[in-house]
C-alpha positions in Angstrom: 123.7 172.2 237.0 122.8 175.9 236.8 123.1 177.0 240.4 122.6 180.8 239.9 121.9 183.2 237.2 122.2 187.0 237.4 120.5 189.1 234.6 120.9 192.9 234.2 119.1 195.2 231.7 117.8 192.3 229.6 114.5 193.2 227.8 112.1 194.2 230.6 114.3 192.8 233.3 116.1 195.5 235.2 118.0 193.2 237.5 117.1 189.6 238.4 119.0 187.1 240.5 117.8 183.5 240.6 119.0 180.5 242.6 117.9 177.2 241.2 117.5 173.9 242.9 119.1 170.7 242.0 115.9 168.9 241.0 112.8 170.0 239.2 112.3 173.8 239.0 109.1 175.2 237.7 108.5 178.8 236.5 104.9 180.0 236.4 103.2 183.4 235.9 100.8 185.3 233.6 101.5 185.5 229.9 103.9 188.3 229.1 105.3 188.4 232.7 108.8 187.5 231.4 109.2 183.8 231.8 110.4 183.2 228.3 112.7 186.2 228.6 114.6 184.4 231.4 115.0 181.5 229.0 116.2 183.9 226.3 118.7 185.2 228.7 120.0 181.7 229.4 120.2 181.1 225.7 122.2 184.3 225.3 124.5 183.2 228.1 125.2 180.0 226.2 126.3 181.9 223.1 123.0 182.3 221.3 122.5 185.1 218.8 122.4 188.5 220.4 119.3 190.5 219.4 119.0 194.2 219.7 115.6 193.9 221.4 117.3 192.1 224.3 118.9 195.3 225.5 116.6 197.1 228.0 115.4 200.6 226.8 117.7 203.3 228.1 120.5 200.9 229.1 124.0 201.0 227.5 124.6 197.3 227.9 123.1 194.0 229.1 124.8 191.4 231.1 124.0 187.8 232.0 126.1 185.7 234.3 125.6 182.1 235.4 127.2 180.0 238.1 127.4 176.2 237.4 128.2 173.2 239.5 129.7 170.5 237.2 129.1 166.8 237.7 131.8 164.3 236.6 130.4 164.0 233.1 130.3 167.7 232.6 133.8 168.1 233.9 135.0 165.4 231.5 133.5 167.4 228.5 134.3 170.9 229.6 137.7 170.7 231.3 139.5 169.7 228.1 138.1 172.9 226.4 139.4 175.0 229.4 142.8 173.3 229.2 142.9 174.0 225.4 142.6 177.8 226.0 144.7 177.9 229.1 142.0 178.6 231.7 142.6 177.0 235.1 140.0 174.9 236.9 140.3 173.7 240.4 136.9 172.2 241.4 133.4 171.6 240.0 132.5 175.3 239.9 132.2 177.2 236.6 131.2 180.8 236.1 130.4 182.2 232.6 129.3 185.6 231.7 128.3 187.5 228.6 128.0 191.3 228.1 126.5 193.0 225.1 126.6 196.7 224.5 124.4 198.9 222.3 126.9 198.8 219.5 126.6 195.0 219.4 130.0 194.3 220.9 130.3 191.0 222.8 132.4 190.3 225.9 132.4 186.7 226.9 134.1 185.4 230.0 134.7 182.0 231.6 136.0 181.9 235.1 137.0 185.6 234.7 139.0 185.1 231.5 137.9 186.6 228.2 137.0 184.0 225.5 135.6 184.0 222.0 131.9 183.5 221.3 132.8 180.2 219.6 134.4 178.9 222.8 131.4 180.1 224.8 129.1 178.1 222.5 131.3 175.0 222.8 131.1 175.1 226.6 127.4 176.1 226.6 126.3 173.1 224.6 127.8 170.8 227.3 125.9 172.6 230.0 122.2 173.1 229.0 119.7 171.9 226.5 116.9 174.4 225.9 114.0 172.7 224.3 112.1 175.2 222.3 115.1 176.9 220.8 116.6 174.4 218.4 120.1 175.8 218.4 120.6 174.4 221.9 118.9 171.0 221.4 121.5 168.4 221.3 119.1 165.8 220.0 118.6 167.9 216.8 122.3 167.7 216.0 122.4 164.6 213.7 126.1 164.0 214.4 125.2 163.2 218.0 122.6 160.6 217.2 125.1 157.8 216.9 126.5 158.7 220.3 123.1 158.6 221.9 122.2 155.3 220.3 125.6 153.7 221.3 125.3 154.9 224.9 121.7 153.7 225.1 122.6 150.3 223.7 125.7 150.0 225.9 127.7 149.6 222.7 130.7 151.8 223.6 133.1 148.9 224.1 132.2 147.5 220.6 132.6 150.9 219.1 136.0 151.4 220.8 137.2 148.2 219.2 136.2 149.5 215.8 137.9 152.9 216.5 141.1 151.3 217.5 141.4 149.2 214.3 140.5 152.3 212.2 143.3 154.3 213.9 145.7 151.5 213.1 144.5 151.4 209.5 145.0 155.2 209.1 148.6 154.9 210.3 149.2 152.0 207.9 147.8 153.9 205.0 149.7 157.0 205.9 153.0 155.1 205.8 152.0 153.4 202.6 151.3 156.7 200.9 154.6 158.0 202.0 156.4 154.9 200.6 154.5 154.8 197.4 155.2 158.4 196.3 156.7 159.2 192.9 159.8 157.0 192.1 161.8 160.0 191.0 161.1 161.8 194.2 162.2 158.7 196.1 165.4 158.6 194.0 166.1 162.3 194.7 165.5 161.7 198.4 167.9 158.7 198.4 170.6 160.8 196.8 170.0 163.6 199.3 170.1 161.3 202.3 173.1 159.5 201.0 175.0 162.8 200.6 174.0 163.9 204.2 175.0 160.6 205.8 178.3 160.5 203.9 179.1 164.2 204.7 178.4 163.8 208.4 180.1 160.5 208.8 183.2 161.6 206.8 183.5 164.6 209.1 184.0 162.2 212.1 182.8 164.8 214.6 183.5 164.3 218.3 181.4 165.7 221.1 183.3 168.7 222.7 185.6 169.0 219.8 184.6 172.5 218.8 185.4 174.1 222.1 188.8 172.3 222.3 189.7 173.5 218.8 188.7 177.1 219.6 190.9 177.0 222.7 193.9 175.6 220.8 193.5 178.2 218.0 193.5 181.0 220.6 196.8 179.7 222.0 198.4 179.3 218.6 197.3 182.6 217.3 198.9 184.4 220.2 202.1 182.3 220.3 204.5 185.2 219.6 202.8 187.5 222.1 202.9 184.7 224.8 206.6 184.0 224.1 207.6 187.7 224.3 205.6 188.2 227.6 207.2 185.2 229.2 210.7 186.3 228.0 210.1 189.8 229.4 209.1 188.4 232.8 212.2 186.0 232.8 214.6 188.9 232.0 213.0 191.0 234.7 213.9 188.3 237.2 217.4 187.3 235.9 218.5 190.6 234.3 219.3 191.5 230.7 223.0 191.0 231.0 226.1 191.4 233.1 225.6 195.2 233.5 221.9 195.0 234.4 220.8 193.3 237.5 217.4 191.5 237.7 215.1 190.9 240.6 216.9 187.8 241.6 220.2 189.6 241.8 218.6 192.3 244.0 217.0 189.6 246.2 220.5 188.0 246.6 222.0 191.3 247.7 219.1 191.8 250.2 219.7 188.2 251.5 223.4 188.9 252.1 222.5 192.1 253.9 220.0 190.4 256.2 222.6 187.6 256.8 225.1 190.2 258.0 222.5 191.8 260.1 221.7 188.4 261.7 225.4 188.1 262.9 224.9 191.3 264.8 221.4 190.7 265.9 220.3 187.0 266.1 216.6 188.1 266.6 216.3 188.7 262.8 216.9 185.1 262.0 213.2 184.8 260.8 213.7 187.6 258.4 216.8 186.0 257.0 214.8 182.8 256.4 212.0 184.7 254.7 214.6 186.4 252.5 216.1 182.9 251.6 212.6 181.6 250.7 211.8 184.7 248.5 215.0 184.2 246.6 214.4 180.5 246.1 210.8 181.2 244.9 212.0 183.9 242.5 214.6 181.5 241.0 211.9 178.8 240.6 209.6 181.3 238.9 212.3 182.4 236.5 213.1 178.8 235.5 209.3 178.1 234.9 209.0 181.2 232.7 212.0 180.2 230.7 210.6 176.7 230.1 207.2 178.2 229.1 208.9 180.6 226.7 211.0 177.9 225.1 207.9 175.6 224.9 205.7 178.1 223.0 204.8 176.4 219.7 204.9 178.5 216.6 203.0 176.2 214.2 201.3 178.0 211.3 200.4 174.6 209.6 198.5 173.4 212.7 196.7 176.8 213.0 195.6 176.4 209.4 194.4 172.8 210.1 192.3 174.1 213.1 190.8 176.9 211.0 189.8 174.4 208.3 188.3 172.0 210.8 186.3 174.8 212.5 185.1 176.0 209.1 183.9 172.5 208.3 182.0 172.4 211.6 180.5 175.8 210.9 179.2 174.7 207.5 177.7 171.5 208.9 176.0 173.5 211.7 174.4 175.8 209.1 172.8 172.8 207.4 172.1 170.3 210.1 172.0 171.8 213.6 173.3 174.3 216.1 175.6 172.0 217.9 177.7 168.9 217.1 175.3 166.8 219.0 172.4 168.0 216.8 174.4 167.4 213.7 175.2 163.8 214.7 171.5 163.3 215.6 170.5 164.6 212.2 172.9 162.1 210.6 171.4 159.2 212.6 167.9 160.1 211.5 169.0 160.4 207.9 170.6 157.0 208.1 167.5 155.5 209.6 165.3 157.0 206.9 167.7 155.9 204.2 167.6 152.4 205.6 163.8 152.5 205.6 163.6 153.7 202.0 166.2 151.0 200.9 163.9 148.4 202.3 160.7 150.1 201.1 159.6 147.3 198.8 159.6 144.8 201.7 157.9 147.3 203.9 155.2 148.1 201.3 154.4 144.4 201.0 154.1 144.1 204.8 151.9 147.2 205.0 149.7 146.0 202.1 149.1 142.7 203.9 148.4 144.5 207.2 146.0 146.9 205.4 144.0 144.0 204.0 143.9 142.3 207.4 142.7 145.5 209.2 140.0 146.0 206.6 138.7 142.5 207.3 138.8 143.1 211.0 137.1 146.5 210.7 134.4 145.0 208.5 133.6 142.2 210.9 133.6 144.4 214.0 131.6 147.1 212.3 128.9 144.7 211.0 128.6 143.2 214.5 128.3 146.8 215.8 125.7 147.7 213.2 123.6 144.6 214.0 123.7 145.6 217.7 122.7 149.1 216.8 119.6 147.8 214.9 118.5 145.9 217.9 119.1 148.9 220.2 117.3 151.1 217.7 114.2 148.9 217.8 114.3 149.0 221.6 114.8 152.8 221.6 111.9 153.3 219.2 109.6 151.1 221.3 110.5 152.9 224.5 110.0 156.4 222.9 106.7 155.5 221.3 105.5 154.2 224.8 106.5 157.5 226.3 104.7 159.4 223.5 101.5 157.5 224.2 101.6 158.7 227.8 102.1 162.3 226.5 99.0 162.4 224.3 100.8 161.4 221.0 99.5 157.9 220.8 99.7 157.8 217.0 103.3 159.2 216.7 105.9 156.8 215.4 109.7 156.9 216.0 112.5 155.1 214.2 116.3 155.0 213.9 117.6 155.1 210.4 121.0 153.3 209.8 122.4 154.0 206.3 125.7 153.2 204.7 127.5 155.1 202.0 129.4 153.5 199.1 133.1 154.0 199.0 135.6 152.1 196.8 138.3 152.5 199.4 136.0 151.4 202.3 135.4 148.1 204.0 133.6 145.2 202.5 129.9 145.0 203.5 129.3 141.3 203.8 125.5 142.0 204.2 125.2 144.3 201.2 127.9 142.9 198.9 129.6 146.3 198.4 132.3 148.5 199.9 131.1 151.2 202.2 132.6 154.2 204.0 133.7 154.0 207.6 135.2 156.0 210.4 135.9 155.6 214.0 132.2 155.2 214.8 131.8 152.3 212.3 129.9 152.0 209.0 126.6 153.4 210.0 125.1 156.9 209.4 122.6 157.1 212.3 119.7 159.5 212.3 116.5 159.7 214.4 113.3 159.7 212.4 109.8 160.7 213.6 106.2 160.8 212.3 104.1 163.0 214.7 100.8 162.4 213.0 99.0 159.2 211.6 99.6 158.5 207.9 102.7 160.6 207.6 106.0 158.8 206.8 109.0 159.0 209.1 111.0 162.1 208.6 114.3 163.3 210.0 113.9 164.5 213.6 116.0 167.6 212.7 113.4 168.8 210.2 110.2 168.4 212.2 108.3 171.6 213.2 109.0 173.2 216.5 106.5 174.0 219.3 104.8 172.0 222.0 104.7 168.9 219.9 108.5 169.0 219.6 108.9 169.7 223.3 106.8 166.6 224.2 108.8 164.5 221.7 112.0 165.8 223.3 110.7 164.9 226.7 109.8 161.4 225.6 113.3 161.0 224.1 114.9 162.4 227.2 113.0 160.0 229.4 114.3 157.0 227.4 117.7 158.4 226.6 118.5 159.6 230.1 121.2 157.0 230.3 122.8 158.3 227.2 122.5 162.0 227.8 125.3 163.8 229.7 123.8 167.3 229.5 123.4 168.3 233.1 120.5 170.9 232.8 117.4 170.5 230.7 115.1 173.5 230.1 111.6 173.0 228.7 109.9 176.2 227.5 106.1 175.9 227.7 106.1 172.1 227.1 102.4 172.1 227.9 101.2 173.6 224.6 98.2 171.7 223.3 97.8 169.2 226.2 95.2 168.9 228.9 95.2 168.4 232.6 95.6 164.6 232.8 98.4 164.6 230.3 99.9 167.5 232.1 100.2 165.4 235.2 102.0 162.7 233.2 104.3 165.3 231.7 105.1 166.7 235.2 105.8 163.2 236.5 108.2 162.5 233.6 110.0 165.8 234.0 110.4 165.1 237.7 111.6 161.6 236.9 114.6 163.0 235.1 116.0 164.6 238.3 118.0 163.3 241.2 115.1 163.7 243.6 113.3 161.0 241.5 116.3 158.7 240.9 117.0 158.6 244.7 113.6 157.0 245.4 113.6 153.4 246.2 110.6 152.9 244.1 112.7 153.7 241.1 115.0 150.8 241.5 115.0 148.6 238.4 114.3 145.5 240.5 111.0 147.0 241.8 109.5 147.4 238.3 106.8 145.1 237.2 107.1 142.9 234.1 104.5 145.0 232.3 106.5 148.2 233.0 109.6 146.5 231.6 107.8 145.3 228.5 106.2 148.7 227.8 109.5 150.5 227.7 109.9 151.4 231.4 113.0 149.3 231.5 114.8 151.8 229.4 114.8 154.2 232.4 118.0 152.8 233.8 118.0 154.7 237.0 121.1 153.3 238.6 123.2 154.3 235.6 121.4 157.4 234.4 122.9 160.8 234.6 120.9 163.0 237.0 119.5 166.1 235.3 118.5 169.4 236.7 115.2 170.3 235.0 113.8 173.9 234.6 110.3 174.2 233.1 108.0 177.0 232.1 104.4 175.9 232.4 100.8 177.2 232.5 99.5 173.8 233.8 99.1 173.4 237.6 99.4 169.6 237.1 103.0 170.1 235.9 103.8 172.8 238.4 102.7 170.7 241.3 105.6 168.3 240.6 108.2 171.0 241.1 110.8 170.6 243.8 111.1 174.4 243.6 108.4 176.7 242.4 109.1 180.3 241.1 106.5 182.9 240.3 107.3 185.4 237.6 105.3 188.6 237.5 105.4 192.1 236.0 105.4 195.2 238.1 105.7 198.9 237.5 108.6 200.5 239.4 109.1 204.3 238.9 107.0 204.2 235.8 109.1 201.4 234.3 107.9 197.8 233.7 110.1 195.2 235.4 110.1 191.5 235.8 110.2 190.2 239.4 110.7 186.6 240.6 110.1 185.0 244.0 110.3 181.4 245.1 107.0 180.3 246.5 106.6 178.5 249.8 103.8 176.2 250.9 100.9 178.7 251.3 102.0 180.9 248.4 102.3 177.8 246.2 98.7 176.8 247.0 97.6 180.3 246.0 99.5 180.2 242.7 98.2 176.7 241.8 94.6 177.9 242.7 95.0 180.8 240.3 96.3 178.5 237.6 93.3 176.3 238.1 91.0 179.3 237.5 89.6 182.1 239.6 90.9 181.8 243.1 88.1 180.5 245.3 87.7 178.2 248.2 87.1 175.3 245.8 90.2 176.0 243.6 92.3 176.4 246.8 91.0 173.0 248.0 91.7 171.5 244.6 95.2 173.0 244.6 95.9 171.6 248.1 94.7 168.2 247.0 96.8 168.4 243.8 99.9 169.1 245.8 99.1 166.4 248.3 98.5 163.8 245.6 101.7 164.8 243.8 103.7 164.7 246.9 102.4 161.2 247.6 103.5 160.1 244.1 106.9 161.7 244.5 107.4 160.2 248.0 106.6 156.7 246.7 108.7 157.2 243.6 105.8 156.2 241.4 105.6 156.8 237.7 102.1 157.7 236.4 100.7 155.7 233.5 
């Protein structure tokens, strides 16, 4: 729901902060006070077209910010959009803002993150329906009609079964198309795959082989240097000849001297032992160096083999992957694809049979779904027409059109003897139709004229489709155009009936409804399953305003020689005063009438009673 809205420099609004209630909110005030401007601001917040006249005179920019509390259905629709654009969400709170400067530049933010206007619009249409500005009325979007009908008729499970078969069919057709491409292309692909598989298999690559080869090449390439260094170290220990003593000879001389010293001084025994150990270690080192020198392999042929092998690996890496593991994986995939192509004729036959089978299943399921939709459409039309009678449109007619489009590649229509188009929703093209006036044929809902008549039609539809509508907040802008007091009371009751405060009343339980109510369409108000809407309504009728759970007065004032819009929430006495003024000139009589109207309305709301 819309919890708060903050508006700055918007038309005649200098600064306005409103906190809405969860249930039925009514906005009243004199004509021109700025009620519809508040709704325009909400529309702008949702991504509506920014108009230059919205910018307050003398201001550089206008800003509208809204804080929303999301119910489960809204979170299900909006959180995927936030995930898609990388915006975090932790709870049911959502803050969106839009700022427009005098040059027409837009800055849109969601939870503090800048987003495009398109993203703002996608989010906005899942938050609020504004009845009176068609760009925000979900019921005027024809593509949503099938969703409303299926939710109303509890047909989601049947539709899901159709969608699952359609997805399977699309996968089958995609594979078939791939297998049935040009024969020459297939032949070229076979040759290419065969070459790849042979080349990789012939190479007989081993994991870890490249590193081992590089290490071996490094040793072979430096064989002469390694031998010379080992020989030099050996000669340094043993000496270069009879005339040149090495380190071992010098250690031997040192050992003899220490041994002689020990005869004179027994305390240097430890030194003599250390000298013996050093001489022995030096001799072992010299022998090891000699063996290493003699074992150094000078093998140019092996070095050439290693270079050729590494060159082969390098060429394969350039074509098939960055590592030997990736090359082998590429070869496995190529072999798998080659095997699939080699058995393509068998696979094509299998897929063709499966395609025919799926088409039959889709046809049967879709026709059953279509029949159920027709029945649901009749119930929906009956319920809406009943609502329209209560709203002073007794002669209005409503219908649900279900059409099918011919398609040679579609499913067989057992009812029509032709092939028809289909998608994951089935074979029907659903559109709501209406005839507001007697003698006029049914016309598409999306093409009817706007105004109070449209708003009442929308209210009737919302009352019946409450179970199918997940939009959390509904705004009705002057829904009372062209209706009188008695009908106004019915309108107010129906608006209130869409809210949580009504759905929580025991009197709204389905089990408490009379048979007449159920027959007349009241059974379509499925309270236990219906989403609970927040409703905001601008009205001039006290009979509607009296049903409000919260009542806001909008008025104009002059502050420092500038006209501004001011809002205050009315309490009990203030509310009586406002309703009295709406009934006419404020007198003792109108105040008494206002008090009685509030008392009667409160009684109806307390009992959870729907007016007829």
